[in-house]
Every structure is written in structure tokens, then in C-alpha cells.
C-alpha positions as CSV (number, residue, x, y, z in Angstrom):
1,M,0.0,0.0,0.0
2,R,1.4,3.4,-1.0
3,V,1.6,6.2,1.5
4,K,1.4,9.9,1.1
5,I,2.3,12.3,4.0
6,C,0.4,15.5,3.3
7,G,0.8,19.0,4.7
8,I,4.6,19.2,4.4
9,T,5.9,22.7,5.3
10,N,9.6,22.1,6.0
11,L,12.5,20.0,4.8
12,D,13.0,18.1,8.1
13,D,9.5,16.7,8.0
14,A,9.9,15.8,4.3
15,K,13.2,13.9,5.0
16,I,11.6,12.0,8.0
17,A,8.7,11.0,5.8
18,I,10.9,9.8,3.0
19,S,13.3,7.9,5.4
20,A,10.3,6.2,6.9
21,G,9.3,4.9,3.5
22,A,6.6,7.4,2.3
23,D,6.0,7.2,-1.5
24,A,4.6,10.7,-1.8
25,L,4.6,14.1,-0.1
26,G,1.8,16.6,-0.2
27,F,2.2,20.4,-0.4
28,V,-0.9,22.5,0.3
29,F,-1.3,25.5,-2.0
30,Y,-4.6,26.6,-0.5
31,P,-4.0,29.9,1.4
32,D,-6.8,29.3,3.9
33,S,-5.2,26.1,5.2
34,P,-3.1,26.1,8.3
35,R,-0.8,23.8,6.3
36,Y,-0.4,26.3,3.4
37,I,3.0,26.6,1.9
38,D,4.2,29.2,-0.6
39,P,5.1,27.7,-4.0
40,K,8.6,29.2,-3.7
41,E,9.1,27.6,-0.3
42,A,7.9,24.3,-1.6
43,Q,10.4,24.6,-4.5
44,E,13.2,25.0,-2.0
45,I,12.2,21.8,-0.3
46,I,11.5,19.8,-3.4
47,Q,14.9,20.7,-5.0
48,K,16.5,18.9,-2.1
49,L,14.5,15.7,-2.3
50,P,15.8,12.4,-3.7
51,P,14.4,11.0,-7.0
52,F,11.4,8.6,-7.3
53,I,9.3,10.5,-4.7
54,E,5.9,11.8,-5.9
55,K,5.5,15.5,-5.0
56,V,1.8,16.4,-4.9
57,G,0.4,19.9,-5.0
58,L,-3.1,20.3,-3.4
59,F,-5.4,22.9,-5.0
60,V,-8.8,24.3,-4.1
61,N,-10.9,26.5,-6.3
62,V,-8.3,27.8,-8.8
63,T,-7.9,27.8,-12.5
64,Q,-6.2,25.3,-14.7
65,D,-3.4,27.8,-15.5
66,I,-2.7,28.5,-11.8
67,I,-2.5,24.7,-11.2
68,H,-0.1,24.3,-14.1
69,D,2.1,27.3,-13.3
70,V,2.4,26.5,-9.5
71,C,3.3,22.8,-10.2
72,V,5.9,23.8,-12.7
73,L,7.4,26.5,-10.4
74,S,7.4,24.3,-7.3
75,G,8.6,21.1,-8.9
76,C,5.5,19.1,-8.0
77,T,4.8,16.1,-10.1
78,L,1.1,15.7,-9.6
79,A,-1.8,18.1,-8.9
80,Q,-4.5,17.0,-6.4
81,I,-7.7,18.7,-7.3
82,H,-9.5,19.1,-4.0
83,F,-12.7,20.6,-5.3
84,D,-15.6,19.7,-7.6
85,A,-14.5,20.0,-11.3
86,D,-16.0,18.5,-14.4
87,S,-14.1,16.3,-16.9
88,E,-13.6,19.3,-19.2
89,F,-11.6,21.1,-16.4
90,F,-9.3,18.1,-16.0
91,K,-8.7,17.9,-19.7
92,H,-7.3,21.5,-19.8
93,V,-5.0,21.4,-16.7
94,R,-2.0,20.3,-18.8
95,F,-0.5,18.5,-15.9
96,P,-1.0,15.1,-14.3
97,T,-3.9,15.2,-11.9
98,L,-5.6,13.3,-9.1
99,R,-9.3,13.8,-8.5
100,V,-10.6,14.1,-4.9
101,I,-14.0,12.9,-4.0
102,R,-15.3,14.4,-0.7
103,A,-17.7,11.6,0.2
104,Q,-21.0,12.4,2.0
105,K,-22.8,9.1,1.3
106,P,-22.0,5.5,0.5
107,E,-22.7,5.9,-3.2
108,D,-20.0,8.6,-3.5
109,V,-17.1,6.1,-3.1
110,Q,-18.2,4.5,-6.4
111,L,-17.9,7.7,-8.4
112,F,-15.3,7.7,-11.1
113,C,-14.5,4.1,-10.3
114,D,-12.6,3.6,-13.6
115,E,-9.9,6.0,-12.5
116,Y,-7.5,6.4,-9.6
117,R,-8.9,8.9,-7.1
118,L,-8.5,10.0,-3.6
119,I,-11.6,9.7,-1.3
120,D,-11.8,11.9,1.7
121,A,-14.5,12.5,4.3
122,Y,-16.6,15.5,3.4
123,C,-16.2,18.6,5.6
124,E,-16.8,22.3,5.1
125,S,-13.1,23.1,5.1
126,Y,-10.7,21.3,2.7
127,G,-8.4,18.6,4.1
128,G,-6.7,17.9,7.4
129,S,-9.9,17.8,9.5
130,G,-9.2,14.4,11.0
131,K,-12.8,13.3,10.0
132,R,-13.1,9.6,9.2
133,L,-15.1,7.9,6.6
134,N,-17.3,4.9,7.4
135,L,-15.2,1.9,6.3
136,Q,-18.4,-0.1,5.7
137,W,-18.9,2.0,2.6
138,F,-16.0,0.1,1.1
139,D,-17.3,-3.4,1.8
140,N,-17.5,-5.6,-1.3
141,I,-16.2,-3.0,-3.8
142,D,-12.9,-2.8,-5.7
143,C,-10.7,-0.4,-3.7
144,S,-7.6,-1.0,-5.9
145,K,-7.8,2.5,-7.5
146,I,-8.7,4.3,-4.3
147,I,-6.4,6.4,-2.1
148,L,-8.1,6.7,1.3
149,A,-7.8,9.9,3.3
150,G,-9.6,11.3,6.4
151,G,-9.0,10.6,10.0
152,L,-6.2,8.1,9.6
153,T,-3.6,7.7,12.4
154,P,-0.9,5.2,13.4
155,D,-3.5,3.7,15.7
156,N,-6.2,2.9,13.1
157,I,-4.2,2.4,9.9
158,E,-4.2,-1.4,10.3
159,D,-8.1,-1.3,10.2
160,V,-8.0,-0.3,6.5
161,K,-5.5,-2.7,5.2
162,A,-7.9,-5.6,4.4
163,Y,-9.7,-3.4,1.9
164,G,-6.9,-3.4,-0.6
165,F,-6.7,0.3,-1.1
166,Y,-4.1,1.5,-3.6
167,G,-2.8,4.0,-1.0
168,V,-3.5,6.1,2.0
169,D,-3.1,9.8,2.7
170,V,-2.5,11.3,6.1
171,S,-2.0,14.8,7.4
172,S,-3.4,15.7,10.8
173,G,-3.1,12.2,12.1
174,V,0.7,12.4,12.2
175,E,1.1,16.0,13.5
176,L,2.2,17.8,16.6
177,S,0.4,20.9,15.3
178,P,-0.9,21.9,11.9
179,G,2.0,21.8,9.5
180,Q,4.4,20.4,12.0
181,K,4.8,16.6,11.9
182,D,5.4,14.3,14.8
183,S,8.4,12.2,13.6
184,Q,7.5,9.1,15.6
185,K,3.9,9.1,14.4
186,V,5.1,9.5,10.8
187,I,7.5,6.5,11.2
188,D,4.8,4.4,12.9
189,F,2.2,5.2,10.3
190,V,4.3,4.4,7.3
191,Q,5.7,1.2,8.9
192,K,2.2,-0.1,9.9
193,A,0.8,0.8,6.5
194,K,3.5,-1.1,4.7
195,A,3.9,-4.0,7.1
């Protein structure tokens, strides 16, 4: 199972996540988030990272051009679209994208089931709320293209492993405070997810 540590705001946290075995790091380019990072600061971190690590930019309610330009400037390799956008929008981003579904009901987890997507618990704010999805919503469905987010921690990550998710995404569940990771929690989370 692949692991993304989201809400990276400094190089030390990035290095700890990578050393622990994380496959991807998330950089939040949403100014209203307590985990926001300026694209130039993200660039300074990303330039110091080893190869073969996915660098994911998280975007909320911006244009395709902004997504493209910020990803190119920062060095991100994937754009996570954390808002409702139609297929036409995705076609014109001109950058690899990952759709986010903010699930409110069981049927939502089956949306766009032919593509890789991140499924998070719906909340008024965007990301990092610690709100969990009902795992029963995933019973008897193919989870191999789903990246699960929302309320995951080192204490509950083992609960999700039987579902066969492509990956998991954690932010607040491995933090000391918003934007500041707890190194031991990061290590424990990655190790348990990959065990």
C-alpha cells in the first residue's frame, strides 16, 4: 500500500517521511489552510529531495493555469484537485492530476470508479480535518484504485489494510500541530501501512 504524507511545510518533515518509506509528499497550495506553503518555499524543499518520490500539490478552487504554473514552479509532479470540477476542467489542466471525492454518502465512493482517485470525508473546510469515513462504505467494492484519506492515524491504519486500497493519505493524524509533523507518528504510520 502506497503512503502519502500531506501538509509538508519544512525540509526536516519531508526527510523524515521519506526515510520512513513514504511514497509521496503533499504540499498544500490553499491559502486558507493552516498547512499552506508558498510555492517558492515548496520549491526549495522539493529541490533537495531524492528522486522517485511523488510531489503532490493540493489545490482548491483555482484555474487550470494556476495549477499548471504552480506545479511547474514548485517542482510538483502531480496536482491533487480538492474541489468539484468537471471532466472538461481536468482535460485542460495540462499536468498530471488526481481527482478528490469528498464523500458524503456510500454511493460517493463508487464515483469515477474507472480512474485512480482520492476519497476523503466531506467537511466544510478542505483537508486535514481528521474526520473519518465509514469503512463499511467500502465493503464488497474494488478499492484498488482508491487512495483513502480522512482521520487516519498510526492507531487505526491497520483497520483499513484488508480493503486493498491503492494507497492512504495522512496529514493531521501524524502532526504535533498543523503543518508540524510528529516524527515518531510518521514513522509508525508508514511502517504499519506497509507491514
